[in-house]
N, C-alpha and C positions, 0 to 999 in steps of 0.2 A: 570508327573508333577501333583500335586494335584489340583483339581478344587475347586472353591469356592462353598460353601454350597448352595443347592437349597432352603433352608428354608428362608421364608420372615421374615426379622428381622428389628427392629428399633434400631439404634445405634447412639448415639451422636446427637439425634434430627433429623436424616435423615432416610429415608426409603430405604433400600438396593436395593429392586427391582426397584425402580424409578431411583436410581443412576446407576444401571446396564443398564437400558433402555437408559438413556442419554449417557452412554459410547458407546452403540451400534450406536446411532445417530451420535455421534462425529466421530466414526470410519468410518461410511459410508460417512460422509461429506467430508472426506479427500481423498476419492477414487472415481473419476468421473466414472470409469468403473463399479463400484459396487463390491460387495463381495458375495461369497457363504456362506452358513450356517457354513461350516467347517472353512473357513477363518475367519469369524467373531468370532466364538467360540474361536479359537486359539488366535486371536488378543486381546480379552478382558479377556482371561483366564477363561472362563465359560464352563460348561458342554454343549454339543450340545442340550440336551433336554431342559435345562434352556434357552439357547439362542433362541431356536425355540419358546418357549412359550412367551418370551418377544417380539420377532419379530411379532408374530401373534397379540399380543395386540396392538403393534404400527401400524400394518397393518390395523386392524379394525378401528383405529382412524385416518387413513390417513397419518401418519407420515413416513411410509415406503411403498415401492412397491416391488413386486417380479415378475421377468420374469418366467412364469410357465415353459417355454420350457428349460430354462437353470438353474433355481434355483438361479439366481443372484439377490441379494437385492440391492435396491437403496433408496435414500432419497425420501420421498413422498411430495405431494403438500401441505399438512398441515404444514409441517416443513417450507416450503417457506412462507406460510401465517404468521407464527409466526415470522420468520425472517424479513418480510416486516413490521410487526407491530413495531419491534424495530427500523428499519430504519426511519419509518415515525415519530417516537417520538424522534429522535435524529438528531442533526444538526452537520455535520462533522466539521464545523468551530468552534463550541463550544467545541466539543470533542477534537479537535486538540490543543486547547489553552494551556492546561497544558504541552503538548509536546513542544510547542514553548517556553514556559517559561523555561523549563529545558534545551532546546537547547541553549537559550541565556545564561543561567547561566553556562553551561558547556563550551561554546565557547568564551564567553566574547564579542560576536558580536550580532548585531541586527538580529532577525529572522523574516521571512515573510511567508505568505501563499498567493498563487495566483492560479487563474483558467484561462482556455482558454475561451475567449469570443470574437466573431467577428474577429477572426484571430489575437488577441492580448492576452497578459497575463494581467489579471486584479487583482490587489492586494486587498485582502479582510480582512487581519488581520496582525498585526505587534506587536512584543514585542521588545522595544528599549533596547539597552545596556546602560551602565552608562558612557561610554567614551564620552569625549567632542566632538571628531571627530567621526562621525558615519554616516552610510547610512540611508537615509530617503525615505520611500515610503508610502504615506498616503493611507488608504482604498479608493478604487475607481480609483487610479492612473492606467494608462495603459502603457504598454511597449511592444515593438516588440518581437515576439516569437523568432526570429532567432538570436538575439544577446544578449539575457538576460539569466541568469542562469535558472530561473524558466521556461522561454519559451522553452529553449532547452531540459529541463527535460521533459516537456509535449510533445514536438515534437518527442522525442525519442520513445514515446509510440504509435505514429501514424504510419499508413501505409505509404510507400513511395509515393503512389499516392496522399494521403491526404497532405503530406508535399509539394509535387510539386504543388498541387492546391493552397496551401497557398502562395507559392513563386510567382505563377502567379498573384494572387490577390493583394499581399502586397509588393512584391519585396524583396530585401535584403538591407535594409537601412544601411548606413555606418556612424558610429560616431567617430571612432578612427582608427589609422593604424592597430589595432589588431582585427577589426571587420571582421567576416566571410562575404565574398562578392560574392561567387560563389556557385551554387548548389552542386558541387562536394565537396567543402570544408565543406559545411554544412552537407552533408550526412556522410562524414568521421567523423565529430565531433559527430554526433548523434550515429554513430556506437560505438565510444569510450564510450559515455555516457551509452549505453545499456550494454556494456561489464563490466564496472566498477561499475555501479549502481548509478552514480551521474554526474551532469553536472557542468561545470566550465565556468563562465564568467571572462576571464582573461583580464580585462581592455577593454572589447569590447564595453561598453557603455560610460565609462568615464575613462580616464587615472588616475591611482592612486587608483582605486577602483576595488575590486574583489568580486565575488559572487559564492558560492557553493550551488547546489540545487539538490533535488531528489523528485520524484513523489510518491504519495501513491494511492492505488487502491481499487476499490469496489469489491463486490462479483463476478463480471463477469470478473475480471482482467483488467478493464478499468481504466485509470488514472483519478482520481477525481480532484486532485489538485497537486500542487508542493509546497514544503517548501524550504526555503533557509536561509543561513546566509550571510550577506554582511558587508564589512568593508574596510578600507584602505589597500593597498598592503603591507606596512611595517608590519602590524599585521597579514594579511593573506599571509604569506610568502610562498616561494616555499616549504620549509621544512614542513610547517603546512598543506598545501593543502591536501595531502593524508589522514592525520589524521582527518581533518575537513570533508573531503568527506565521510569517513567512519562513522563519527558521524552523519552527516545529513542523510545518507542512512539508518542507524539504527533507527534514530528517525522516518523517513518516514515509515519504515517497522513496527515500533511500532504502528503508526496511522492506517496503513493497518490492522494490527491484531485487533486493538481496534474497528474498524468499521465493522469487519467481512469480510474483503476483502482478495484477493489473488493476488500475483504479476502477471503481464502480462508475457506471454510466450516470452522467448528470452531476458528478462530484468533481469539483475542480481540484486537480492534483498537479504539482509542478513536475516537469519532465526531468528525469534523472538518467543520465547516460551510463554506459558501462563503466566509465571512469578507469 
């Protein structure tokens, strides 16, 4: 296979060598175990000599590191500093707002964003649908984790020990005949949530209302928050639930991608490309 030219060129207002260096960083960022020079050269389709020069430049600037004994290259601390500067300058609530608007437009239902705080789900943002009958959750409203869609989406990302600790602290409040009321039922529900990538509140808080939710994640694979759509059971029908679940999960995955995150291990999350 022909390799890209080693000549430094400017094309279309971009510097090719810089573009190639960034491609190397992107490749390393996707592989936690690191990559060898040969693997990197093959991955970005560059000559090994060109790849080595680019890596040395990045090494001297602290953007990559190399294990001398194995020749395996990794992302360096300076790359983390640049990434942290992005995170400090961006608020995930604001960044998620366009996603919530599109979610409401696509589903026709009210969308919400909530975080875990003090053993409860706390709503931070909402985009209302246009229907006369709709779900309402004002920013600052709190709801139990164990029987809400956003709460179960967040619980599904926690360790079993943490979930059991929250049960001991807050119990399993019951609102309707459909509310989960035992630890075994809850753990089974959370296992289904992890497997399919979204949570379902099937009239667990209020008869006649349903909610579908999914979490999004930071760079460490930790759940930052959960988003959801809520509405009356006749509109969120049995037939629509899988479709809406996929829609919410894909929207959450888009937010994860937007904030530079990655899904938690063991949690199904749709792949979202750079688009």
